[in-house]
Steps between C-alpha positions, in 0.01 A plus 500: 500500500238566768155355460182643653431389858175324404686295239786411737241372749323302229831345389553367856184296445540385138876496455619532141180357346339701218294801606239686299549874556360826362766706327520835326746626241550847354593592148612853592543750217672835539422813297721377214349149492789321669421190710616464862655163586677351799775239509387245759731419792382136520580391144676796334241532223339821377129513582199723543462675832245323716429266782247332725188676621459535875183343644204728422708738286342643185703395192548857371625608842733200509661581166559860611650377830727247328636759256575749778655236730718342233600800285417827679269584207140615557261377230135527405330185371331581168352165402493132580650348187523128577360244742685171485658217693878499521706193431592307816801676653770310686696739722866433592400421861265222381173691536250451219232749401253563224344841471172643387674781312334837457705713261442875505612767257623783723598859440812642666415785739818580693816371661844399381522133405747323729547177689282573802497165684675163508284345224693654210861512386427782254214717375500668160288661232511335157391619158230273363726391214800432727366279779745266674463122484157410638303178517213456254230544767642840602539610137134413437383701800703801385373472143138484616544802726668700225219409261228572756183590314280517807432128534644245737640175363381187681678173435257209489482147368153551357155407622419132549282347229 
């Protein structure tokens, strides 16, 4: 799986040590309410469509770019539904990353969902009541996007006393 040039250069300096990176994820809904998911090439798990923001890239532009690059689907971000920190991720090559995750609820505009790059093994639409096996973090992000009432959920440990 290719990584952005800026990240490859950074990895030459820091090796596999943990990196803190900005990431975006899309909960894409079609006109019937189905959710678009991709099966990741690196670990074989079903996941939201998303990725790392390029330096200086606006998050909404990044989520649109990631959806088009990975699935051939053009989306419109409707709302930012969750701001959180991902669990530490250990990639098969030894790289470690933790992401500032920005999860967007997105509306399908056009395109036929397909594997459109080397990051996915499969791409598919799923009915909300028939999602494949997903980790708890991904399920929570989907649930919050589906229940979007106009507010953004922020995870926090609470204010110091």
